[in-house]
Each structure stands twice: as structure tokens, then as C-alpha cells.
C-alpha positions as CSV (number, residue, x, y, z in Angstrom):
1,P,-11.8,2.1,-19.5
2,V,-11.7,5.8,-18.9
3,N,-12.0,9.0,-21.5
4,F,-10.1,12.1,-20.9
5,D,-8.6,15.0,-22.3
6,P,-4.7,15.0,-21.8
7,V,-5.2,18.5,-22.9
8,G,-4.1,20.8,-19.8
9,L,-3.5,17.5,-17.5
10,E,-1.3,18.6,-14.6
11,K,-1.9,15.8,-12.1
12,S,-3.5,11.8,-12.2
13,K,-3.8,9.6,-9.4
14,L,-4.9,6.2,-8.8
15,H,-6.2,5.3,-5.7
16,A,-7.0,1.6,-4.5
17,T,-8.7,0.4,-1.4
18,Y,-8.1,-2.9,0.1
19,L,-9.5,-4.8,3.0
20,T,-6.6,-6.4,4.6
21,A,-5.6,-9.1,7.0
22,P,-1.4,-9.9,8.4
23,L,0.2,-12.8,9.8
24,M,3.0,-11.8,11.7
25,L,5.8,-13.4,13.3
26,E,7.5,-10.5,16.1
27,I,10.0,-10.2,18.3
28,Q,10.8,-7.8,21.5
29,I,14.2,-7.4,22.7
30,P,14.0,-5.6,26.6
31,L,16.9,-2.8,26.2
32,R,17.9,-0.7,29.5
33,M,16.2,2.0,28.3
34,G,13.8,2.1,31.0
35,S,9.9,0.4,29.5
36,S,10.5,0.9,25.7
37,R,11.9,-2.3,23.7
38,L,12.8,-3.0,20.3
39,Y,10.9,-4.9,17.9
40,I,11.5,-6.9,14.5
41,A,8.5,-8.2,12.9
42,G,8.2,-10.4,9.7
43,G,5.2,-12.2,7.9
44,I,2.6,-11.5,5.3
45,I,0.2,-9.3,4.1
46,G,-3.0,-11.1,2.3
47,G,-5.6,-8.2,1.0
48,L,-9.3,-8.3,-0.7
49,H,-9.7,-5.3,-3.7
50,L,-13.0,-3.0,-2.2
51,S,-12.5,0.0,-4.8
52,S,-11.3,1.8,-6.4
53,H,-11.0,4.7,-8.6
54,T,-9.0,7.7,-10.6
55,K,-8.9,11.4,-10.3
56,F,-7.5,13.6,-13.0
57,K,-6.7,16.9,-12.2
58,Y,-6.7,19.9,-14.9
59,K,-5.7,23.7,-14.4
60,K,-9.4,24.4,-14.0
61,D,-11.7,21.3,-13.4
62,K,-11.3,18.0,-11.4
63,D,-12.4,14.3,-13.0
64,K,-13.1,11.8,-10.5
65,F,-13.9,7.7,-12.2
66,K,-15.0,4.5,-10.4
67,S,-13.6,1.5,-11.6
68,N,-11.4,-1.5,-10.8
69,Y,-9.2,-0.8,-13.6
70,Y,-8.2,-4.5,-14.1
71,L,-6.5,-4.0,-10.3
72,N,-6.1,-7.9,-9.5
73,P,-8.2,-8.4,-6.6
74,F,-6.6,-10.3,-4.4
75,K,-2.7,-9.3,-3.2
76,Y,-0.2,-11.1,-1.0
77,E,3.0,-9.2,0.1
78,L,5.7,-9.5,2.4
79,T,6.3,-7.4,5.6
80,G,9.0,-6.9,7.6
81,R,8.8,-3.7,10.5
82,L,11.6,-2.3,12.7
83,G,10.7,-0.8,15.9
84,F,11.7,1.1,18.9
85,G,8.9,2.5,21.6
86,D,6.2,4.6,19.5
87,F,8.3,4.8,16.2
88,C,8.6,1.7,13.2
89,I,10.1,1.8,10.0
90,F,8.7,-0.5,8.0
91,A,8.4,-2.5,3.9
92,N,5.8,-4.2,2.0
93,Y,6.6,-6.1,-0.7
94,S,3.6,-7.6,-2.9
95,L,4.5,-11.0,-4.3
96,S,1.3,-10.6,-6.5
97,T,0.9,-8.3,-9.7
98,L,-0.4,-5.0,-9.5
99,F,-3.1,-5.5,-12.1
100,E,-4.7,-8.9,-13.7
101,D,-2.7,-10.8,-16.1
102,G,-2.5,-9.5,-19.7
103,K,-4.5,-6.3,-18.8
104,G,-1.8,-3.7,-18.1
105,P,2.0,-3.4,-17.3
106,E,3.6,-6.4,-14.8
107,L,4.4,-4.5,-11.9
108,Y,5.3,-5.6,-8.2
109,P,4.5,-2.6,-5.4
110,L,6.6,-2.5,-3.2
111,M,5.9,0.4,0.1
112,I,9.0,1.6,2.0
113,G,7.4,3.9,5.2
114,V,7.4,4.7,9.2
115,S,4.6,4.6,11.9
116,F,3.9,5.6,14.8
117,P,1.8,2.4,15.9
118,N,0.8,3.5,19.7
119,I,0.1,7.1,19.1
């Protein structure tokens, strides 16, 4: 959907914004280390695609284009979290493809990260 000149292209980025709602089950385990608890959580996350854009960075210029880029309008992910106090490690695995059927490669995104939920 976007025509661009690849000559001098240094970087490209696709950004997608989703409204998400998690449904999770959490277990908290008290430890002998004060009031902090170890917690383990898992569940599903549903998402609704709101907007997306792409950026192209050239040596001396930048371009930004808005489109839906055939991204799936809905996404469904499995999520798992393990945390202690103000520190959490999480992983999200998508059960739905990133792009609509037949409109792009068949990709199932995986996100692994660290969060600080109480800060």
C-alpha cells in the first residue's frame, strides 16, 4: 500500500496500536521476606486494532504513512507472568496471525519482557 524509494533507506518500522483486555488467573505465594509475595499468573488477552503506521528513515529524511497494512482487526494471545514485588517477567504468544489471511506472511508474534507493575 505504500510506495517508497529503497535507495538510502536506513531503517523501517511498523507500529500498531491495540486496545487490549486481559482475563487472567493469579496465584500469590507469601514468602518470609517481609510483605513481598511471589506471584504467578496466566490467561488470555484479547485485542482490537485501533491504528497503525510505518516509518521509513533515510540518510537525510523521514517518511511516515498511516494505513491498516492488512493487520488482523482482532488478536488473541496467551500470557504468562512471574513476579516478585515490583518486578515481573512476562511472555505473550499470539494465537492469531499478525496479518489477515492471504494478505501477508503467516506470523504469530511472541513478546517476552520485563515490567515494573507497581511503580
